[in-house]
C-alpha positions in Angstrom: -59.0 31.5 -29.9 -55.9 32.5 -26.9 -52.4 33.0 -27.7 -50.6 30.2 -29.1 -53.2 28.4 -30.7 -55.1 27.7 -27.8 -59.0 27.9 -26.7 -61.2 28.9 -24.3 -64.7 27.0 -23.1 -67.0 28.3 -20.9 -70.7 27.0 -19.6 -73.4 28.5 -21.2 -76.2 27.2 -19.3 -76.4 26.3 -16.0 -77.0 22.8 -14.5 -75.8 20.7 -17.5 -72.7 19.3 -15.2 -70.1 21.2 -17.1 -67.3 23.1 -15.7 -67.5 27.1 -16.3 -64.1 27.0 -18.2 -62.0 25.0 -20.1 -58.5 26.1 -21.5 -57.0 23.5 -24.0 -54.4 24.1 -26.3 -51.7 21.6 -27.9 -47.9 21.8 -28.1 -45.1 19.7 -29.4 -44.4 18.4 -32.9 -47.0 17.9 -35.3 -47.8 14.7 -36.9 -50.5 13.1 -39.6 -52.2 16.9 -39.0 -52.1 16.0 -35.0 -50.0 18.0 -32.2 -48.0 15.6 -29.6 -50.2 16.5 -26.9 -53.0 18.3 -25.8 -53.2 19.8 -22.5 -56.1 21.5 -20.5 -56.7 23.6 -17.7 -60.2 23.1 -15.7 -61.9 26.4 -13.8 -65.0 26.3 -11.5 -65.9 29.4 -10.5 -68.0 29.7 -7.5 -69.8 32.8 -5.6 -70.1 31.8 -1.6 -74.0 32.4 -1.0 -74.0 29.9 1.7 -71.0 29.3 4.0 -67.4 28.7 3.0 -67.7 25.1 4.1 -71.0 24.2 2.3 -69.6 26.2 -1.1 -66.4 24.7 -0.9 -68.1 21.4 -0.6 -70.2 21.7 -3.6 -67.3 23.2 -5.6 -64.8 20.2 -4.9 -67.4 17.8 -6.4 -68.3 19.6 -9.8 -64.6 20.3 -10.1 -63.7 16.3 -9.7 -66.6 15.2 -11.6 -65.8 17.6 -14.4 -62.3 16.3 -14.1 -63.4 12.8 -14.5 -65.4 13.8 -17.9 -62.7 15.5 -19.3 -59.6 12.9 -18.2 -58.2 15.5 -16.3 -56.3 14.8 -12.9 -55.9 18.8 -11.7 -58.2 21.8 -11.7 -59.1 25.1 -10.4 -61.7 26.1 -8.0 -62.2 30.1 -7.6 -64.7 31.0 -4.3 -65.5 34.3 -5.1 -66.3 36.3 -1.7 -68.7 39.4 -1.8 -69.4 40.3 1.4 -68.7 43.4 2.1 -68.3 43.1 5.8 -65.1 40.7 5.2 -61.7 42.1 4.4 -59.2 41.1 1.6 -57.4 39.4 4.2 -60.1 37.1 4.8 -61.1 36.7 1.3 -58.1 35.7 -0.1 -56.4 32.2 0.6 -55.0 29.4 -1.1 -55.4 25.8 -0.4 -54.8 22.2 -2.4 -57.4 19.5 -2.2 -57.2 15.9 -3.2 -60.2 14.3 -3.7 -60.4 10.8 -5.2 -56.9 11.4 -7.1 -57.3 14.7 -8.1 -55.5 17.4 -7.3 -57.6 20.8 -7.1 -56.4 23.9 -6.2 -58.9 26.3 -4.5 -58.7 29.7 -4.6 -60.7 32.3 -2.7 -61.6 36.1 -3.6 
């Protein structure tokens, strides 16, 4: 559980076609035991082993596919660059991508 009654689900097994983190929480007036609305936030995490371009393409596809699965239109892709030869200025970025009607925010770290 997270503050406010939400839930965090994470992928336990690799290769299952699930996102790495799914945050879910309910809000609004509860009627007949169900909340008015449920909000979900999808987070896909990648370590950059290949080039940025390859990691980005793979991550965007995975994030888009999972957004389709859970019925959401937006999500986040976090790419971790562990190369000690690159400065933080090179590693830190934020990009917006529109993939087949899905808005995906990419965070470089």
